[in-house]
N, CA, C and O atoms as CSV, one atom per row, in Angstrom:
chain,resi,resn,atom,element,x,y,z
A,1,MET,N,N,5.477,25.548,-65.957
A,1,MET,CA,C,5.228,23.881,-66.317
A,1,MET,C,C,6.558,23.490,-67.011
A,1,MET,O,O,6.934,22.387,-66.613
A,2,LEU,N,N,7.330,24.011,-67.864
A,2,LEU,CA,C,8.277,23.310,-68.683
A,2,LEU,C,C,9.683,23.927,-67.749
A,2,LEU,O,O,10.767,23.415,-68.028
A,3,GLY,N,N,9.663,24.546,-67.127
A,3,GLY,CA,C,10.892,24.921,-66.566
A,3,GLY,C,C,11.832,26.257,-66.962
A,3,GLY,O,O,12.950,26.616,-66.594
A,4,LYS,N,N,10.825,26.829,-67.903
A,4,LYS,CA,C,11.217,28.209,-68.684
A,4,LYS,C,C,12.033,27.612,-69.732
A,4,LYS,O,O,12.815,28.446,-70.189
A,5,THR,N,N,12.124,26.549,-70.236
A,5,THR,CA,C,12.822,25.890,-71.360
A,5,THR,C,C,11.977,26.144,-72.344
A,5,THR,O,O,10.759,26.094,-72.174
A,6,CYS,N,N,12.691,26.527,-73.792
A,6,CYS,CA,C,11.781,26.890,-75.018
A,6,CYS,C,C,12.250,25.834,-76.195
A,6,CYS,O,O,12.774,26.118,-77.273
A,7,HIS,N,N,11.949,24.687,-75.736
A,7,HIS,CA,C,12.420,23.726,-76.930
A,7,HIS,C,C,11.490,22.715,-77.106
A,7,HIS,O,O,10.734,22.596,-76.141
A,8,TYR,N,N,11.280,21.871,-78.115
A,8,TYR,CA,C,10.188,20.973,-77.882
A,8,TYR,C,C,10.625,19.697,-77.584
A,8,TYR,O,O,11.817,19.433,-77.742
A,9,SER,N,N,9.719,18.724,-77.109
A,9,SER,CA,C,10.146,17.405,-76.260
A,9,SER,C,C,10.033,16.312,-77.473
A,9,SER,O,O,9.367,16.307,-78.508
A,10,TYR,N,N,10.697,15.657,-77.069
A,10,TYR,CA,C,10.822,14.247,-77.694
A,10,TYR,C,C,10.087,12.982,-77.150
A,10,TYR,O,O,10.457,12.488,-76.085
A,11,TYR,N,N,9.024,12.434,-77.881
A,11,TYR,CA,C,8.276,11.283,-77.310
A,11,TYR,C,C,8.538,10.227,-78.241
A,11,TYR,O,O,8.548,10.399,-79.460
A,12,PRO,N,N,8.769,9.035,-77.616
A,12,PRO,CA,C,9.036,7.958,-78.653
A,12,PRO,C,C,7.569,7.597,-79.253
A,12,PRO,O,O,6.564,8.035,-78.694
A,13,ALA,N,N,7.487,6.787,-80.404
A,13,ALA,CA,C,6.370,6.669,-81.302
A,13,ALA,C,C,5.537,6.063,-80.400
A,13,ALA,O,O,4.384,6.493,-80.410
A,14,LYS,N,N,5.786,5.189,-79.622
A,14,LYS,CA,C,4.766,4.316,-78.792
A,14,LYS,C,C,4.484,4.825,-77.361
A,14,LYS,O,O,4.114,4.148,-76.402
A,15,ALA,N,N,4.741,6.192,-77.409
A,15,ALA,CA,C,4.520,6.741,-75.817
A,15,ALA,C,C,2.820,6.761,-75.639
A,15,ALA,O,O,1.998,7.360,-76.332
A,16,LYS,N,N,2.648,6.078,-74.716
A,16,LYS,CA,C,0.886,6.195,-74.436
A,16,LYS,C,C,0.523,7.428,-73.595
A,16,LYS,O,O,-0.536,8.032,-73.765
A,17,TRP,N,N,1.399,7.761,-72.728
A,17,TRP,CA,C,1.310,9.356,-71.858
A,17,TRP,C,C,2.269,10.194,-72.183
A,17,TRP,O,O,3.431,9.917,-71.887
A,18,PRO,N,N,1.966,11.315,-72.821
A,18,PRO,CA,C,3.099,12.193,-73.197
A,18,PRO,C,C,3.407,13.238,-72.287
A,18,PRO,O,O,4.234,14.104,-72.573
A,19,PHE,N,N,2.841,13.213,-71.293
A,19,PHE,CA,C,3.256,14.382,-70.143
A,19,PHE,C,C,4.085,14.112,-69.140
A,19,PHE,O,O,4.025,14.748,-68.087
A,20,LEU,N,N,4.957,13.136,-69.345
A,20,LEU,CA,C,6.317,13.129,-68.892
A,20,LEU,C,C,7.391,14.281,-68.953
A,20,LEU,O,O,8.564,14.044,-69.239
A,21,ILE,N,N,7.030,15.249,-68.733
A,21,ILE,CA,C,7.745,16.438,-69.513
A,21,ILE,C,C,9.389,16.446,-69.482
A,21,ILE,O,O,10.129,16.585,-70.456
A,22,THR,N,N,9.729,16.278,-68.244
A,22,THR,CA,C,11.340,16.366,-67.748
A,22,THR,C,C,11.812,15.268,-68.778
A,22,THR,O,O,12.491,15.534,-69.770
A,23,ARG,N,N,11.403,14.080,-68.457
A,23,ARG,CA,C,11.919,13.106,-69.292
A,23,ARG,C,C,11.863,13.160,-70.979
A,23,ARG,O,O,12.601,12.526,-71.734
A,24,ALA,N,N,11.003,13.903,-71.283
A,24,ALA,CA,C,10.945,14.204,-72.707
A,24,ALA,C,C,11.999,15.198,-73.025
A,24,ALA,O,O,12.809,14.919,-73.909
A,25,LEU,N,N,12.086,16.544,-72.275
A,25,LEU,CA,C,13.054,17.634,-72.555
A,25,LEU,C,C,14.615,16.977,-72.598
A,25,LEU,O,O,15.538,17.379,-73.307
A,26,ARG,N,N,14.645,15.954,-71.724
A,26,ARG,CA,C,16.040,15.458,-71.606
A,26,ARG,C,C,16.369,14.779,-72.843
A,26,ARG,O,O,17.413,14.962,-73.469
A,27,ALA,N,N,15.246,13.828,-73.238
A,27,ALA,CA,C,15.272,13.101,-74.590
A,27,ALA,C,C,15.782,14.079,-75.723
A,27,ALA,O,O,16.816,13.762,-76.310
A,28,ILE,N,N,15.282,14.969,-75.989
A,28,ILE,CA,C,15.429,15.950,-77.067
A,28,ILE,C,C,16.788,16.636,-76.996
A,28,ILE,O,O,17.437,16.859,-78.018
A,29,GLU,N,N,17.189,16.951,-75.833
A,29,GLU,CA,C,18.650,17.308,-75.503
A,29,GLU,C,C,19.780,16.205,-76.200
A,29,GLU,O,O,20.793,16.322,-76.888
A,30,ASP,N,N,18.929,14.967,-75.558
A,30,ASP,CA,C,20.022,13.723,-76.079
A,30,ASP,C,C,20.318,13.835,-77.523
A,30,ASP,O,O,21.397,13.963,-78.101
A,31,TYR,N,N,18.936,13.745,-78.037
A,31,TYR,CA,C,18.891,13.847,-79.530
A,31,TYR,C,C,19.602,14.767,-80.255
A,31,TYR,O,O,20.296,14.430,-81.215
A,32,LEU,N,N,19.467,16.127,-79.807
A,32,LEU,CA,C,20.069,17.182,-80.317
A,32,LEU,C,C,21.841,16.840,-80.270
A,32,LEU,O,O,22.668,16.971,-81.172
A,33,PHE,N,N,22.008,16.394,-78.950
A,33,PHE,CA,C,23.684,16.519,-78.735
A,33,PHE,C,C,24.274,15.158,-79.811
A,33,PHE,O,O,25.286,15.282,-80.502
A,34,ASN,N,N,23.514,14.022,-79.781
A,34,ASN,CA,C,23.896,13.005,-80.758
A,34,ASN,C,C,23.878,13.273,-81.908
A,34,ASN,O,O,24.847,12.815,-82.513
A,35,SER,N,N,22.982,13.992,-82.669
A,35,SER,CA,C,22.523,14.513,-84.154
A,35,SER,C,C,24.017,15.419,-84.603
A,35,SER,O,O,24.609,15.273,-85.673
A,36,LEU,N,N,24.407,16.329,-83.528
A,36,LEU,CA,C,25.267,17.239,-83.939
A,36,LEU,C,C,26.687,16.458,-84.184
A,36,LEU,O,O,27.501,16.948,-84.966
A,37,ASN,N,N,26.980,15.163,-83.459
A,37,ASN,CA,C,28.196,14.283,-83.860
A,37,ASN,C,C,29.341,15.269,-83.635
A,37,ASN,O,O,30.139,15.257,-84.572
A,38,PHE,N,N,29.622,16.068,-82.708
A,38,PHE,CA,C,30.952,17.074,-82.634
A,38,PHE,C,C,31.700,16.105,-81.944
A,38,PHE,O,O,31.300,15.115,-81.331
A,39,SER,N,N,33.008,16.583,-82.154
A,39,SER,CA,C,34.057,16.048,-81.379
A,39,SER,C,C,34.041,16.597,-79.868
A,39,SER,O,O,33.130,17.417,-79.747
A,40,THR,N,N,34.570,16.455,-78.995
A,40,THR,CA,C,34.630,17.052,-77.763
A,40,THR,C,C,35.340,18.144,-77.529
A,40,THR,O,O,35.353,18.684,-76.423
A,41,SER,N,N,36.018,18.589,-78.581
A,41,SER,CA,C,36.802,19.593,-78.799
A,41,SER,C,C,35.914,20.736,-79.539
A,41,SER,O,O,36.298,21.901,-79.431
A,42,ALA,N,N,35.075,20.529,-80.073
A,42,ALA,CA,C,33.997,21.647,-80.573
A,42,ALA,C,C,33.784,22.488,-79.838
A,42,ALA,O,O,33.733,22.326,-78.618
A,43,ILE,N,N,33.557,23.934,-80.634
A,43,ILE,CA,C,33.106,25.183,-80.031
A,43,ILE,C,C,31.548,25.277,-80.424
A,43,ILE,O,O,31.336,25.139,-81.629
A,44,VAL,N,N,30.551,25.465,-79.702
A,44,VAL,CA,C,29.175,25.894,-80.040
A,44,VAL,C,C,28.672,27.103,-79.466
A,44,VAL,O,O,28.593,27.463,-78.292
A,45,LEU,N,N,28.243,27.832,-80.887
A,45,LEU,CA,C,27.642,29.023,-80.566
A,45,LEU,C,C,26.255,28.955,-80.407
A,45,LEU,O,O,25.570,28.345,-81.229
A,46,ASN,N,N,25.658,29.640,-79.220
A,46,ASN,CA,C,24.296,29.540,-78.945
A,46,ASN,C,C,23.654,30.891,-78.780
A,46,ASN,O,O,24.042,31.682,-77.921
A,47,THR,N,N,22.457,31.202,-79.788
A,47,THR,CA,C,22.275,32.774,-79.382
A,47,THR,C,C,20.615,32.466,-78.821
A,47,THR,O,O,20.032,31.419,-79.102
A,48,GLY,N,N,20.130,33.330,-78.172
A,48,GLY,CA,C,18.679,33.327,-77.550
A,48,GLY,C,C,18.474,31.879,-76.857
A,48,GLY,O,O,17.737,30.973,-77.247
A,49,TYR,N,N,19.387,31.905,-75.639
A,49,TYR,CA,C,19.287,30.373,-74.848
A,49,TYR,C,C,18.358,30.417,-73.851
A,49,TYR,O,O,18.243,29.389,-73.184
A,50,ARG,N,N,17.652,31.366,-73.578
A,50,ARG,CA,C,16.715,31.265,-72.699
A,50,ARG,C,C,17.357,31.210,-71.192
A,50,ARG,O,O,17.976,32.219,-70.852
A,51,VAL,N,N,17.270,30.118,-70.247
A,51,VAL,CA,C,17.884,30.274,-69.144
A,51,VAL,C,C,18.839,29.119,-69.045
A,51,VAL,O,O,19.152,28.580,-67.984
A,52,GLY,N,N,19.237,28.815,-70.130
A,52,GLY,CA,C,20.558,27.838,-70.483
A,52,GLY,C,C,20.577,26.292,-70.155
A,52,GLY,O,O,21.568,25.574,-70.025
A,53,TYR,N,N,19.467,26.011,-70.070
A,53,TYR,CA,C,19.499,24.379,-69.667
A,53,TYR,C,C,20.176,23.711,-70.786
A,53,TYR,O,O,20.809,22.728,-70.399
A,54,ILE,N,N,20.257,23.958,-72.229
A,54,ILE,CA,C,20.710,23.101,-73.205
A,54,ILE,C,C,21.917,23.303,-73.102
A,54,ILE,O,O,22.630,22.311,-72.951
A,55,ILE,N,N,22.530,24.625,-73.147
A,55,ILE,CA,C,23.936,24.747,-73.161
A,55,ILE,C,C,24.663,24.309,-72.194
A,55,ILE,O,O,25.779,23.885,-72.492
A,56,ILE,N,N,24.261,24.292,-70.862
A,56,ILE,CA,C,24.660,23.337,-69.677
A,56,ILE,C,C,24.567,22.194,-69.888
A,56,ILE,O,O,25.384,21.530,-69.251
A,57,TYR,N,N,23.850,21.585,-70.582
A,57,TYR,CA,C,23.628,20.253,-71.130
A,57,TYR,C,C,24.988,19.830,-71.809
A,57,TYR,O,O,25.813,19.010,-71.406
A,58,ILE,N,N,25.000,20.550,-72.863
A,58,ILE,CA,C,25.915,20.038,-73.910
A,58,ILE,C,C,27.321,20.553,-73.365
A,58,ILE,O,O,28.362,20.100,-73.840
A,59,ALA,N,N,27.323,21.477,-72.390
A,59,ALA,CA,C,28.706,21.800,-71.692
A,59,ALA,C,C,29.207,20.619,-70.939
A,59,ALA,O,O,30.342,20.143,-70.955
A,60,LYS,N,N,28.273,20.273,-70.349
A,60,LYS,CA,C,28.491,19.063,-69.240
A,60,LYS,C,C,29.163,17.701,-70.133
A,60,LYS,O,O,29.993,16.943,-69.631
A,61,LYS,N,N,28.621,17.559,-71.569
A,61,LYS,CA,C,29.038,16.720,-72.479
A,61,LYS,C,C,30.540,17.110,-72.715
A,61,LYS,O,O,31.211,16.253,-73.290
A,62,GLY,N,N,31.068,18.096,-72.410
A,62,GLY,CA,C,32.312,18.203,-72.934
A,62,GLY,C,C,32.655,19.483,-74.010
A,62,GLY,O,O,33.811,19.836,-74.240
A,63,LEU,N,N,31.638,20.024,-74.537
A,63,LEU,CA,C,31.791,20.944,-75.883
A,63,LEU,C,C,31.586,22.064,-74.781
A,63,LEU,O,O,30.917,22.213,-73.758
A,64,ARG,N,N,32.796,22.990,-75.755
A,64,ARG,CA,C,32.756,24.605,-75.258
A,64,ARG,C,C,31.581,25.386,-75.837
A,64,ARG,O,O,31.324,25.388,-77.041
A,65,VAL,N,N,30.796,26.134,-74.800
A,65,VAL,CA,C,29.800,27.018,-75.343
A,65,VAL,C,C,30.133,28.166,-75.470
A,65,VAL,O,O,30.985,28.509,-74.649
A,66,PHE,N,N,29.764,29.050,-76.281
A,66,PHE,CA,C,29.855,30.362,-76.329
A,66,PHE,C,C,28.323,31.234,-76.333
A,66,PHE,O,O,27.609,30.798,-77.236
A,67,ARG,N,N,27.905,31.943,-75.830
A,67,ARG,CA,C,26.716,32.262,-75.692
A,67,ARG,C,C,26.085,33.687,-76.061
A,67,ARG,O,O,26.792,34.551,-75.542
A,68,ILE,N,N,25.205,34.151,-76.640
A,68,ILE,CA,C,24.736,35.678,-76.977
A,68,ILE,C,C,23.488,35.594,-76.486
A,68,ILE,O,O,22.801,34.574,-76.558
A,69,ASP,N,N,23.121,36.704,-75.942
A,69,ASP,CA,C,21.664,36.757,-75.690
A,69,ASP,C,C,21.425,38.160,-75.515
A,69,ASP,O,O,22.409,38.701,-75.011
A,70,VAL,N,N,20.423,38.992,-75.760
A,70,VAL,CA,C,20.386,40.515,-75.561
A,70,VAL,C,C,19.352,40.692,-74.460
A,70,VAL,O,O,19.113,41.848,-74.111
A,71,ILE,N,N,18.755,39.762,-73.914
A,71,ILE,CA,C,17.551,39.966,-72.665
A,71,ILE,C,C,18.459,39.618,-71.225
A,71,ILE,O,O,18.989,38.580,-70.830
A,72,ASN,N,N,18.372,40.969,-70.664
A,72,ASN,CA,C,19.222,40.848,-69.572
A,72,ASN,C,C,18.799,39.803,-68.388
A,72,ASN,O,O,19.553,39.343,-67.530
A,73,TYR,N,N,17.566,39.574,-68.536
A,73,TYR,CA,C,16.692,38.635,-67.297
A,73,TYR,C,C,17.072,37.278,-67.747
A,73,TYR,O,O,17.053,36.453,-66.834
A,74,TYR,N,N,17.428,36.803,-68.964
A,74,TYR,CA,C,18.278,35.584,-69.218
A,74,TYR,C,C,19.545,35.300,-69.097
A,74,TYR,O,O,20.072,34.204,-68.904
A,75,LEU,N,N,20.190,36.724,-69.265
A,75,LEU,CA,C,21.504,36.461,-68.932
A,75,LEU,C,C,21.665,36.170,-67.422
A,75,LEU,O,O,22.242,35.141,-67.069
A,76,THR,N,N,21.238,36.929,-66.644
A,76,THR,CA,C,21.162,36.746,-65.315
A,76,THR,C,C,20.846,35.192,-64.745
A,76,THR,O,O,21.466,34.680,-63.813
A,77,LYS,N,N,19.826,34.587,-65.444
A,77,LYS,CA,C,19.058,33.716,-64.935
A,77,LYS,C,C,20.302,32.470,-65.447
A,77,LYS,O,O,20.711,31.683,-64.594
A,78,THR,N,N,20.713,32.412,-66.575
A,78,THR,CA,C,21.645,31.546,-66.943
A,78,THR,C,C,23.339,31.452,-66.180
A,78,THR,O,O,24.114,30.497,-66.121
A,79,ASN,N,N,23.447,32.601,-65.764
A,79,ASN,CA,C,24.774,32.872,-65.266
A,79,ASN,C,C,24.646,32.222,-63.730
A,79,ASN,O,O,25.656,31.737,-63.221
A,80,ARG,N,N,23.461,32.225,-63.055
A,80,ARG,CA,C,23.094,31.878,-62.062
A,80,ARG,C,C,22.883,30.178,-62.056
A,80,ARG,O,O,23.253,29.463,-61.125
A,81,ASN,N,N,22.304,29.758,-63.121
A,81,ASN,CA,C,22.364,28.307,-63.268
A,81,ASN,C,C,23.575,27.530,-63.509
A,81,ASN,O,O,23.832,26.444,-62.991
A,82,ILE,N,N,24.555,28.405,-64.631
A,82,ILE,CA,C,25.759,27.837,-64.561
A,82,ILE,C,C,26.390,27.590,-63.359
A,82,ILE,O,O,26.810,26.463,-63.098
A,83,LYS,N,N,26.526,28.720,-62.432
A,83,LYS,CA,C,27.112,28.546,-61.156
A,83,LYS,C,C,26.658,27.534,-60.445
A,83,LYS,O,O,27.455,26.806,-59.853
A,84,VAL,N,N,25.384,27.335,-60.389
A,84,VAL,CA,C,24.559,25.999,-59.750
A,84,VAL,C,C,25.158,24.762,-60.063
A,84,VAL,O,O,25.409,23.912,-59.209
A,85,GLU,N,N,25.393,24.639,-61.263
A,85,GLU,CA,C,25.949,23.566,-61.942
A,85,GLU,C,C,27.635,23.616,-61.995
A,85,GLU,O,O,28.211,22.848,-62.766
A,86,ASN,N,N,28.299,24.419,-61.265
A,86,ASN,CA,C,29.557,24.281,-61.039
A,86,ASN,C,C,30.266,24.088,-62.601
A,86,ASN,O,O,30.801,23.022,-62.906
A,87,LEU,N,N,30.211,25.072,-63.399
A,87,LEU,CA,C,30.847,24.998,-64.900
A,87,LEU,C,C,31.163,26.431,-64.717
A,87,LEU,O,O,30.562,27.293,-64.077
A,88,LYS,N,N,32.463,26.502,-65.568
A,88,LYS,CA,C,33.243,27.703,-65.780
A,88,LYS,C,C,32.415,28.623,-66.866
A,88,LYS,O,O,31.988,28.212,-67.945
A,89,GLN,N,N,32.281,29.964,-66.344
A,89,GLN,CA,C,31.835,30.926,-67.425
A,89,GLN,C,C,32.835,31.511,-68.100
A,89,GLN,O,O,32.587,32.312,-69.001
């Protein structure tokens, strides 16, 4: 249901129907990215990133991302998702 993401969703205070999952997931990614307030030359280390949606999102915003995971399933899925998005590994 959540596309194998493992992060909380963000719903505005006046949300009447909280089940617009995709929009809420993108909102928390925007909130996270904007809260970090990194310059575009920043380097980010992400550990335990599941299938990589958040690291793909912030890489598309111009940050360099290094990733570490010990679960081969997630390494494989993230590599596939990075390739689909035409990002450098």
